[in-house]
ZAPAPA-729160 format. One record per residue (C-alpha): x, y, z; residue in three letters; residue number from 0. Coordinates in steps of 0.1 Angstrom, whole numbers, plus 5000, padded with zeros to 4 digits. Each point is the difference from the previous one (the first is absolute). Example, Ala and Ser with C-alpha at 12.3 -4.5 7.8 and 13.67 -1.06 7.14 Angstrom:
2
5123, 4955, 5078, ALA, 0
5014, 5034, 4993, SER, 1
// end
This chain:
89
8686, 6522, 3461, MET, 0
5032, 5011, 4983, ALA, 1
5010, 5036, 4998, VAL, 2
5016, 5010, 4967, ARG, 3
5015, 5032, 4987, GLY, 4
5026, 5016, 4978, GLU, 5
5028, 5016, 5019, VAL, 6
5012, 5033, 4984, LYS, 7
5016, 5017, 5030, SER, 8
5015, 4994, 5035, PRO, 9
4966, 5010, 5014, GLU, 10
4983, 4973, 4980, GLY, 11
5027, 4975, 5010, LEU, 12
4995, 5010, 5036, GLY, 13
4962, 4995, 4998, ARG, 14
5004, 4965, 4986, MET, 15
5026, 4990, 5026, LEU, 16
4976, 5013, 5027, GLN, 17
4972, 4980, 4986, GLN, 18
5021, 4969, 4999, GLY, 19
5010, 5004, 5036, ARG, 20
4965, 5007, 5012, LEU, 21
4986, 4970, 4981, VAL, 22
5027, 4979, 5017, SER, 23
4989, 5012, 5033, GLY, 24
5034, 5016, 5009, LEU, 25
5007, 5032, 5018, THR, 26
5028, 5021, 4987, GLN, 27
5021, 4989, 5030, ARG, 28
4992, 4963, 4993, ASP, 29
5012, 5004, 4964, LEU, 30
5031, 5019, 5010, ALA, 31
5010, 4972, 5024, GLU, 32
4995, 4974, 4973, ARG, 33
5022, 5020, 4976, LEU, 34
5026, 5009, 5027, ASP, 35
4994, 5037, 4996, THR, 36
4982, 5026, 5020, ASP, 37
4964, 5012, 4999, GLN, 38
5011, 5035, 4987, LYS, 39
5013, 4984, 4968, TYR, 40
4967, 4982, 4994, ILE, 41
4981, 5032, 5007, TRP, 42
5022, 5019, 4975, GLY, 43
4994, 4975, 4972, LEU, 44
4962, 4999, 5007, GLU, 45
4997, 5038, 5001, SER, 46
5017, 5002, 4966, GLY, 47
5032, 5016, 5012, LYS, 48
5019, 5007, 4968, ASN, 49
5036, 4988, 5002, THR, 50
5027, 5004, 4973, ILE, 51
4997, 4963, 4992, VAL, 52
4962, 5001, 4995, LEU, 53
5002, 5033, 4981, GLU, 54
5024, 4984, 4975, ARG, 55
4981, 4967, 4997, ILE, 56
4967, 5020, 4991, PHE, 57
5020, 5023, 4977, ALA, 58
5014, 4970, 4981, ILE, 59
4965, 4985, 4998, MET, 60
4986, 5032, 4985, ARG, 61
5027, 5003, 4975, GLN, 62
4999, 4964, 4989, THR, 63
4962, 4995, 5000, GLY, 64
5002, 4974, 5028, ILE, 65
4969, 4996, 5021, ARG, 66
4999, 4984, 5034, MET, 67
4969, 4982, 5013, TYR, 68
4996, 4985, 5034, MET, 69
4974, 4978, 5015, GLU, 70
4993, 4993, 5036, VAL, 71
4987, 4964, 5003, ASP, 72
4986, 4992, 5034, PRO, 73
5006, 4963, 4993, GLY, 74
5038, 5004, 4998, THR, 75
5021, 4987, 5028, ASP, 76
5028, 5025, 4994, GLY, 77
5026, 4973, 4991, SER, 78
5005, 5010, 4964, GLN, 79
5032, 5020, 4997, GLU, 80
5002, 5009, 4963, ASP, 81
4976, 5014, 4975, VAL, 82
4998, 4980, 4970, VAL, 83
4990, 5014, 4967, GLY, 84
5002, 4990, 4964, GLU, 85
5008, 5025, 4972, PRO, 86
4972, 5005, 4976, ARG, 87
5009, 4999, 4963, GLY, 88
// end
């Protein structure tokens, strides 16, 4: 069963990232090793730690009316690197 949601904040992003990790059966440490980073970084993202980059991204989204939606699909193998979207006219 896919989990879907609109992401409006670093906290919401963190929750979706955590759900994706859990559905994939990975620990924070496992994911960190795969991404060549440390577990503390993964924890920070999942806990919604607000960085200047995230703050600016969400401010731009609010000012321009952009909405971000994420879906955790348990059937995905994790090999897709880019998100593909088509502009709606």
